[in-house]
C-alpha positions as CSV (number, residue, x, y, z in Angstrom):
1,M,-0.1,0.1,0.2
2,E,1.4,3.1,-0.9
3,W,0.0,6.5,0.7
4,R,-0.4,9.6,-1.7
5,R,-1.7,12.8,-2.1
6,C,-5.4,13.0,-2.2
7,T,-7.5,14.3,-5.0
8,G,-11.0,15.1,-5.6
9,L,-12.1,15.5,-1.8
10,P,-15.2,17.3,-0.7
11,S,-14.2,20.7,1.2
12,P,-14.9,20.9,4.9
13,P,-17.9,23.1,5.9
14,P,-17.1,26.7,6.4
15,D,-17.2,26.7,10.2
16,A,-14.6,23.6,10.1
17,G,-11.4,25.3,9.3
18,P,-8.8,24.1,6.9
19,P,-8.3,20.4,5.8
20,P,-6.1,18.4,8.1
21,A,-2.5,18.7,7.4
22,G,-0.7,15.7,6.0
23,I,-3.9,13.9,4.9
24,R,-2.9,11.1,2.4
25,C,-5.1,8.6,0.5
26,A,-4.3,5.1,-0.4
27,T,-5.8,1.6,-2.1
28,V,-5.8,-1.6,-0.4
29,A,-6.0,-4.5,-2.8
30,V,-8.8,-7.2,-1.4
31,P,-10.2,-10.6,-3.0
32,L,-13.8,-9.8,-4.7
33,D,-14.6,-13.0,-3.5
34,Y,-13.0,-14.3,-0.3
35,A,-14.1,-17.8,-1.2
36,E,-11.6,-17.2,-4.0
37,P,-8.5,-15.4,-2.3
38,S,-6.7,-15.6,-5.5
39,G,-9.0,-14.7,-7.8
40,E,-10.1,-11.0,-8.9
41,T,-9.2,-8.4,-6.6
42,I,-11.0,-4.7,-5.8
43,G,-9.4,-1.8,-4.5
44,I,-10.7,-0.5,-1.1
45,A,-10.0,3.5,-0.8
46,V,-8.4,4.5,2.4
47,I,-7.8,8.0,3.7
48,R,-5.3,8.8,6.7
49,V,-5.2,11.9,8.9
50,P,-1.9,11.4,10.8
51,A,-1.6,12.0,14.7
52,T,-1.1,15.4,15.7
53,G,1.0,14.7,18.7
54,G,0.1,15.3,22.5
55,G,1.1,11.8,24.1
56,P,2.2,8.4,22.7
57,R,0.9,7.1,19.8
58,A,-2.1,5.0,20.3
59,G,-2.1,3.2,16.7
60,S,-4.4,3.9,13.7
61,L,-8.1,4.3,14.3
62,L,-10.3,3.0,11.9
63,M,-13.7,4.8,11.3
64,N,-17.3,4.2,9.5
65,F,-19.9,6.8,9.6
66,G,-22.9,4.9,8.6
67,G,-24.8,3.7,5.7
68,P,-25.0,1.0,4.3
69,G,-23.6,3.0,1.4
70,G,-22.1,6.0,3.4
71,E,-18.7,7.0,2.0
72,G,-15.9,7.3,4.7
73,V,-13.1,8.9,2.6
74,G,-14.9,12.1,1.9
75,T,-16.6,12.1,5.4
76,L,-13.4,11.9,7.3
77,A,-11.9,14.6,5.2
78,Q,-14.7,17.0,6.0
79,S,-15.2,15.9,9.7
80,A,-11.7,15.2,10.9
81,G,-11.9,18.1,13.2
82,E,-14.6,16.4,15.3
83,Y,-12.2,14.2,16.4
84,R,-9.4,16.1,16.9
85,N,-9.1,14.9,20.8
86,L,-8.5,11.4,19.2
87,N,-6.4,12.7,16.6
88,T,-3.9,13.5,18.8
89,R,-2.6,9.9,19.8
90,Y,-4.3,8.3,16.8
91,D,-4.2,8.3,13.0
92,L,-7.7,8.5,12.0
93,I,-8.5,6.1,9.0
94,G,-11.4,6.6,6.8
95,F,-12.5,4.2,4.0
96,D,-15.1,3.6,1.6
97,P,-16.6,-0.2,2.0
98,R,-17.0,-2.3,-1.0
99,G,-19.6,-1.2,-3.6
100,V,-19.3,2.3,-2.0
101,G,-17.8,5.5,-3.5
102,R,-14.2,4.8,-4.6
103,S,-14.3,1.3,-3.7
104,A,-15.8,-0.7,-6.5
105,P,-19.1,1.2,-6.6
106,V,-22.1,-0.5,-7.3
107,T,-24.2,1.8,-9.8
108,C,-27.9,1.5,-10.8
109,V,-29.5,4.5,-12.5
110,D,-28.3,7.9,-13.8
111,G,-29.0,11.3,-12.0
112,R,-32.1,12.0,-14.1
113,Q,-33.5,8.7,-13.1
114,M,-32.7,9.0,-9.8
115,D,-34.5,12.7,-9.8
116,R,-37.7,10.6,-10.7
117,L,-37.4,8.1,-8.3
118,A,-36.6,10.0,-5.1
119,A,-39.5,12.4,-6.2
120,R,-42.0,9.5,-7.2
121,D,-45.3,8.6,-5.1
122,S,-43.9,6.0,-2.2
123,T,-47.3,6.4,-0.5
124,P,-49.6,4.6,-2.9
125,D,-53.4,5.3,-2.3
126,D,-54.8,2.9,-5.2
127,A,-54.2,-0.2,-7.1
128,A,-52.6,1.9,-10.0
129,E,-50.2,3.7,-7.8
130,E,-49.3,0.4,-6.1
131,K,-48.3,-1.1,-9.3
132,A,-46.2,1.9,-10.3
133,L,-44.2,1.7,-7.4
134,A,-43.6,-1.9,-7.6
135,D,-42.8,-1.5,-11.3
136,D,-40.3,1.0,-10.3
137,A,-38.8,-1.3,-7.9
138,E,-38.4,-4.1,-10.3
139,S,-36.9,-1.6,-12.9
140,Y,-34.4,-0.3,-10.6
141,V,-33.3,-4.0,-9.5
142,R,-32.8,-4.8,-13.4
143,E,-30.6,-2.0,-13.7
144,C,-28.6,-2.7,-10.8
145,Q,-28.2,-6.2,-12.4
146,A,-27.3,-4.9,-15.6
147,R,-24.7,-2.2,-14.5
148,S,-23.3,-3.9,-11.6
149,G,-24.0,-7.7,-11.8
150,R,-20.6,-9.0,-11.0
151,L,-20.7,-7.1,-7.6
152,L,-23.8,-7.5,-6.4
153,P,-23.2,-11.0,-4.7
154,H,-20.0,-9.7,-2.7
155,V,-20.9,-6.3,-1.3
156,G,-22.2,-7.8,2.1
157,T,-21.2,-6.7,5.4
158,A,-19.0,-10.1,6.1
159,G,-17.1,-9.1,3.1
160,A,-16.8,-5.6,4.3
161,A,-15.6,-6.7,7.7
162,R,-12.8,-8.9,6.4
163,D,-11.7,-6.1,4.4
164,M,-11.2,-4.0,7.6
165,D,-8.7,-6.8,8.8
166,M,-6.8,-6.2,5.5
167,I,-6.6,-2.4,6.2
168,R,-5.7,-3.3,9.7
169,R,-2.7,-5.3,8.3
170,A,-1.8,-2.7,5.6
171,V,-1.3,0.0,8.2
172,G,0.9,-2.4,10.4
173,D,-1.6,-2.6,13.3
174,A,-1.6,-5.6,15.8
175,K,-5.0,-4.8,17.0
176,L,-7.8,-3.2,15.0
177,H,-9.1,0.0,17.0
178,Y,-12.2,1.1,15.6
179,F,-15.1,3.7,15.7
180,G,-18.4,2.7,14.2
181,V,-21.4,4.8,13.9
182,S,-24.9,3.7,13.0
183,Y,-24.4,0.8,10.3
184,G,-20.9,0.8,11.3
185,T,-21.9,-0.7,14.5
186,W,-23.1,-3.6,12.6
187,L,-19.9,-3.8,10.6
188,G,-17.6,-3.6,13.6
189,G,-19.8,-6.4,15.4
190,S,-19.2,-8.6,12.5
191,Y,-15.6,-7.9,12.5
192,A,-15.5,-8.7,16.2
193,H,-17.3,-11.9,15.5
194,Q,-14.7,-12.8,12.9
195,H,-11.6,-11.8,14.3
196,P,-12.3,-11.7,18.3
197,G,-8.6,-11.9,19.0
198,D,-7.5,-8.9,16.8
199,V,-10.2,-6.4,18.4
200,G,-8.4,-3.6,20.1
201,R,-10.6,-0.5,21.6
202,A,-13.9,-0.4,19.6
203,V,-16.7,2.1,20.0
204,L,-20.3,1.1,18.7
205,D,-22.0,4.5,18.4
206,G,-25.7,4.3,17.4
207,A,-26.4,0.7,17.7
208,V,-27.8,-1.6,15.3
209,D,-29.8,-4.6,16.6
210,T,-28.6,-7.0,13.7
211,R,-31.1,-9.7,14.8
212,L,-34.3,-8.0,13.4
213,T,-35.9,-8.7,10.4
214,G,-36.3,-6.0,7.9
215,A,-39.9,-5.2,8.5
216,D,-39.2,-5.2,12.3
217,L,-36.2,-2.9,11.7
218,A,-38.0,-0.5,9.5
219,L,-41.5,-0.5,11.9
220,Q,-39.0,0.4,15.1
221,Q,-37.4,3.2,12.9
222,A,-40.8,4.4,11.9
223,A,-41.7,4.9,15.5
224,A,-38.3,6.1,16.5
225,F,-38.7,9.0,13.6
226,Q,-42.3,9.6,14.7
227,R,-40.9,10.2,18.4
228,A,-38.1,12.3,17.3
229,L,-40.6,14.6,15.2
230,G,-42.9,14.8,18.3
231,A,-39.5,15.8,20.6
232,F,-38.6,18.4,17.6
233,G,-42.3,19.9,17.5
234,T,-42.3,20.3,21.4
235,A,-38.9,22.5,21.2
236,C,-40.6,24.3,18.0
237,A,-43.6,25.1,20.1
238,A,-41.9,26.1,23.3
239,L,-40.3,29.1,20.9
240,G,-44.1,30.6,20.8
241,R,-46.5,31.1,17.9
242,R,-44.4,33.7,16.0
243,S,-41.4,31.6,15.7
244,C,-43.0,28.3,15.5
245,P,-46.8,28.7,14.0
246,L,-47.3,24.9,13.7
247,G,-48.7,24.3,16.9
248,R,-49.0,24.8,20.5
249,D,-47.4,21.4,21.5
250,G,-45.0,18.6,20.1
251,T,-48.2,16.7,19.1
252,E,-49.7,19.7,17.2
253,V,-46.5,20.5,15.4
254,A,-46.1,16.6,14.2
255,A,-49.9,16.8,13.2
256,S,-49.2,19.9,11.1
257,T,-46.1,18.4,9.8
258,G,-48.2,15.4,8.7
259,R,-50.9,17.6,7.0
260,I,-48.1,19.8,5.3
261,L,-46.6,16.4,3.7
262,A,-49.8,15.0,2.8
263,G,-50.8,18.1,0.8
264,L,-47.7,17.7,-1.3
265,D,-49.1,14.5,-2.6
266,R,-52.0,16.4,-4.2
267,A,-50.2,19.7,-5.1
268,P,-46.4,19.5,-5.1
269,L,-44.7,23.0,-4.4
270,P,-42.2,24.9,-6.1
271,A,-38.6,24.1,-4.8
272,G,-35.8,26.5,-6.7
273,G,-35.6,26.2,-10.7
274,R,-37.6,23.7,-12.2
275,R,-37.8,21.5,-9.1
276,R,-40.8,20.6,-7.4
277,L,-41.1,19.5,-3.6
278,T,-43.2,16.0,-3.6
279,E,-44.4,14.1,-0.6
280,S,-41.6,11.6,-0.7
281,L,-39.1,14.4,-1.1
282,G,-40.7,16.6,1.5
283,T,-40.8,13.1,3.8
284,S,-37.2,12.7,3.2
285,G,-36.3,16.3,4.0
286,V,-38.0,16.0,7.2
287,A,-36.2,12.7,8.1
288,A,-32.9,14.3,7.4
289,A,-33.3,17.1,9.8
290,L,-34.3,14.7,12.5
291,Y,-30.7,13.3,12.7
292,S,-29.4,16.4,14.6
293,R,-30.9,19.0,16.7
294,R,-28.6,21.5,15.1
295,A,-30.8,20.8,12.0
296,W,-34.0,21.6,13.8
297,P,-34.3,25.2,13.2
298,V,-33.5,24.5,9.4
299,L,-36.7,22.2,9.8
300,A,-39.0,24.6,11.4
301,Q,-38.1,27.3,8.6
302,G,-38.5,24.8,5.9
303,L,-42.0,23.8,7.4
304,V,-43.0,27.6,7.7
305,D,-41.9,28.5,4.1
306,A,-43.8,25.3,2.8
307,S,-46.9,26.1,4.9
308,K,-47.0,29.9,4.9
309,R,-44.9,31.0,1.7
310,R,-46.0,27.8,-0.5
311,D,-42.0,27.7,-0.9
312,G,-40.2,23.9,-0.8
313,T,-36.9,25.2,-1.3
314,L,-35.6,24.3,2.2
315,L,-37.2,21.2,2.6
316,R,-36.0,19.9,-1.0
317,V,-32.4,21.0,0.0
318,L,-32.7,19.0,3.1
319,A,-33.9,16.1,0.9
320,D,-31.2,16.4,-1.4
321,L,-28.7,15.7,1.3
322,Q,-30.3,13.0,2.4
323,N,-30.5,11.4,-1.1
324,G,-27.0,11.9,-1.8
325,R,-27.9,14.5,-4.6
326,R,-25.1,16.9,-5.6
327,E,-25.9,20.8,-7.0
328,D,-24.9,19.9,-10.5
329,G,-27.7,17.0,-10.5
330,T,-25.7,13.9,-10.1
331,Y,-25.5,11.5,-7.1
332,S,-23.3,9.6,-5.0
333,N,-23.8,6.2,-5.3
334,L,-25.4,6.0,-1.8
335,A,-29.1,4.7,-2.9
336,A,-27.3,2.0,-4.8
337,A,-24.8,0.9,-2.3
338,H,-27.6,0.9,0.5
339,T,-29.8,-1.5,-1.7
340,A,-27.1,-3.8,-2.8
341,I,-25.6,-4.2,0.8
342,S,-29.3,-4.2,2.6
343,C,-30.2,-7.0,0.1
344,A,-26.7,-8.8,0.3
345,D,-26.9,-8.9,4.1
346,G,-30.6,-10.7,4.5
347,T,-32.8,-13.2,3.0
348,D,-36.1,-11.0,3.3
349,R,-38.1,-10.6,0.4
350,Y,-41.3,-8.9,0.7
351,T,-44.3,-8.6,-1.6
352,T,-47.3,-6.1,-2.3
353,A,-49.3,-8.4,-0.2
354,D,-46.9,-8.3,2.6
355,V,-46.9,-4.5,2.6
356,R,-50.7,-4.4,2.6
357,R,-50.8,-6.3,5.5
358,L,-48.3,-4.5,7.4
359,L,-49.4,-0.9,6.6
360,P,-51.6,-0.8,9.8
361,R,-48.9,-1.5,12.1
362,F,-46.8,0.9,10.3
363,R,-49.4,3.7,10.2
364,A,-50.1,3.3,14.1
365,A,-46.3,3.3,14.8
366,S,-46.0,6.5,12.7
367,P,-48.8,8.5,11.1
368,V,-46.0,10.7,9.3
369,F,-43.3,8.2,8.3
370,G,-45.1,5.0,8.4
371,A,-46.7,4.2,5.1
372,A,-43.5,5.3,3.3
373,M,-41.1,3.2,5.3
374,A,-43.5,0.4,4.8
375,W,-43.6,0.3,1.0
376,G,-39.9,0.8,1.3
377,L,-39.7,-2.9,2.1
378,L,-39.9,-3.7,-1.8
379,R,-36.3,-2.7,-2.2
380,C,-35.2,-6.1,-2.3
381,T,-38.3,-8.0,-4.0
382,G,-36.9,-9.7,-7.3
383,W,-33.4,-9.1,-6.1
384,P,-31.4,-11.6,-8.2
385,Y,-29.3,-12.9,-5.5
386,K,-30.7,-14.9,-2.2
387,G,-28.7,-12.7,0.2
388,D,-26.7,-14.3,3.3
389,D,-27.8,-14.0,7.0
390,T,-24.0,-14.7,8.0
391,A,-23.5,-11.0,9.4
392,R,-26.3,-10.9,11.5
393,D,-24.1,-12.8,14.0
394,V,-22.0,-10.4,16.1
395,S,-21.4,-12.7,19.3
396,A,-17.6,-11.9,20.2
397,P,-17.5,-13.4,23.9
398,S,-13.9,-13.6,23.8
399,A,-13.0,-10.1,22.3
400,A,-11.7,-7.2,24.4
401,P,-14.2,-4.6,25.8
402,I,-16.3,-3.0,23.4
403,L,-18.1,0.1,24.1
404,V,-21.7,0.2,22.8
405,V,-23.4,3.9,22.9
406,G,-26.8,4.7,22.6
407,T,-29.1,7.7,22.7
408,T,-32.5,7.8,24.1
409,G,-34.2,10.0,21.3
410,D,-32.2,8.5,18.4
411,P,-34.7,8.8,15.3
412,A,-32.5,6.4,13.1
413,T,-31.2,3.4,15.6
414,P,-33.8,3.2,18.5
415,Y,-32.5,3.1,21.8
416,A,-33.4,0.0,22.6
417,W,-31.3,-1.5,19.7
418,A,-28.2,-0.4,22.0
419,P,-28.7,-2.9,25.0
420,R,-29.6,-5.7,22.4
421,L,-26.2,-5.1,20.5
422,T,-24.6,-5.3,23.8
423,E,-26.3,-8.4,24.9
424,A,-25.5,-10.2,21.5
425,L,-21.9,-9.4,21.6
426,G,-21.7,-10.9,25.1
427,G,-18.5,-11.1,27.1
428,R,-17.5,-7.5,28.2
429,A,-19.2,-5.2,26.0
430,T,-20.2,-2.3,28.0
431,L,-23.2,0.3,27.3
432,L,-23.3,4.0,27.8
433,T,-26.5,5.7,27.7
434,L,-26.8,9.4,26.5
435,N,-30.3,10.7,27.5
436,G,-30.8,13.3,24.5
437,E,-31.7,13.7,21.3
438,G,-30.1,12.8,17.8
439,H,-28.3,10.2,15.8
440,G,-25.0,9.3,17.2
441,A,-24.2,10.3,20.7
442,Y,-20.4,11.2,20.3
443,D,-21.5,13.6,17.1
444,T,-24.0,15.4,19.4
445,G,-21.0,17.2,21.4
446,D,-22.3,16.2,24.6
447,A,-19.1,17.0,26.9
448,C,-20.1,13.8,29.1
449,V,-20.3,11.4,26.0
450,R,-16.9,12.7,24.7
451,R,-14.9,12.5,27.9
452,V,-16.2,9.0,28.5
453,V,-15.6,7.9,24.9
454,D,-12.3,9.6,24.5
455,A,-11.1,8.3,28.1
456,Y,-11.8,4.9,26.8
457,L,-10.2,4.9,23.2
458,L,-7.1,7.3,24.6
459,D,-6.6,5.2,28.2
460,G,-8.8,2.2,28.0
461,R,-10.8,3.2,30.8
462,V,-13.9,1.2,30.3
463,P,-16.8,3.1,32.0
464,A,-18.9,1.0,34.5
465,A,-22.0,-0.7,33.7
466,G,-25.2,1.4,33.5
467,A,-23.2,4.8,32.7
468,A,-25.2,7.6,31.4
469,C,-24.7,11.0,30.4
470,G,-27.2,13.8,30.0
471,P,-30.1,14.7,32.5
472,P,-32.2,11.6,33.4
473,P,-35.3,10.7,31.6
474,R,-38.4,12.6,32.8
475,R,-40.8,10.4,34.6
476,P,-44.4,11.0,34.8
477,A,-45.6,12.7,38.1
478,P,-47.5,10.2,40.7
479,P,-51.0,11.1,41.2
480,S,-51.8,13.2,44.1
481,S,-53.8,12.0,46.9
482,A,-56.8,13.8,47.8
483,P,-56.7,15.8,51.1
């Protein structure tokens, strides 16, 4: 492996300062199919931000920021400053997992087709709309097969975890130190299961319960997004009607949001240039903003713009971020890789009849997000490969202590998944809880979480069982007794 200057990296956000000094990129050659280790190889793109000093070097910290389908090379280039304390003693290493970004990317459709698919009606109201949605799903699968057929059987999480060990060897580390967020927790758990003796210090933040079926995972996510919408609504309503004319409390704001999105099904809004904000794009935009409290003011303004000014631009911008759409109309391969990896990692294949049967449960769990997430179960229908459940096993009882982190108000990885992943890992896995909002506890900036995680990664201090950060969750007051 040869480190070289990086090219084509995205620029850090305006408030993030200059790019890290000494940043370098490389490619690690790995087998396309580990069952044939001497056969065809693919390149895994990696990026390194060298340790800045401030103590004995701890080694490399391999990072995955989520997905499946999220790019690690570009994300680390943009966000390295968020991990500056860890960077004092670790080389930060990001990578694009197989099938993603610069690592033998899966491709399915072009930008124009993606624009249409992202904006299409994802909550059909009649048989004709159901057929149109199912036809689109089948067509998308055919395009993936036509453009990326040789890759599709080999992009699963189990293979990506084996690639991580190849990266560990390439950088010369005896143990794999790891920081995984969201889907990265599944990837890290798969690595620990495969290579328990090679686990160094590992943080799994925003945990995934890998044992769930596709339907149960989506159902629990729908409920978590609805809860997060209510939390946003409570914060919004507290600002008063002048700043938040959407309702007097969280329930009213959530209901107003649902009405705004439903209205887009009948009448999409102008959203900049020739773009229109459809119900699907609006729902994606709202969901995107619920990932972080820092985006809540933008969401509030976007909803006010849509309802009062009939302008969908801000919600459309949020949707574009969620969908991986660039300003020039091209897309990252986030959607294609997400589908390919998800379908490779499981054998669940749902039909239109299955979705119809499940719809009442999804709508009950989330009046706003439930229907769209139920119909999203069709993404692997007709997938040309059976899929493999191997990566669902993350048991690693003999591994070194692993720190699992969960946030009580996480919309994308519901908090209940964190203790379940801790239990599934077994052994000395330990849970840290953040009582708060947002996806990924470390990225909320909570000082307590950062202190505990940094102490573990930098000094090996494992928190006590039951450790928690943030204010304790509110409990209903007991009923008062009559005088």
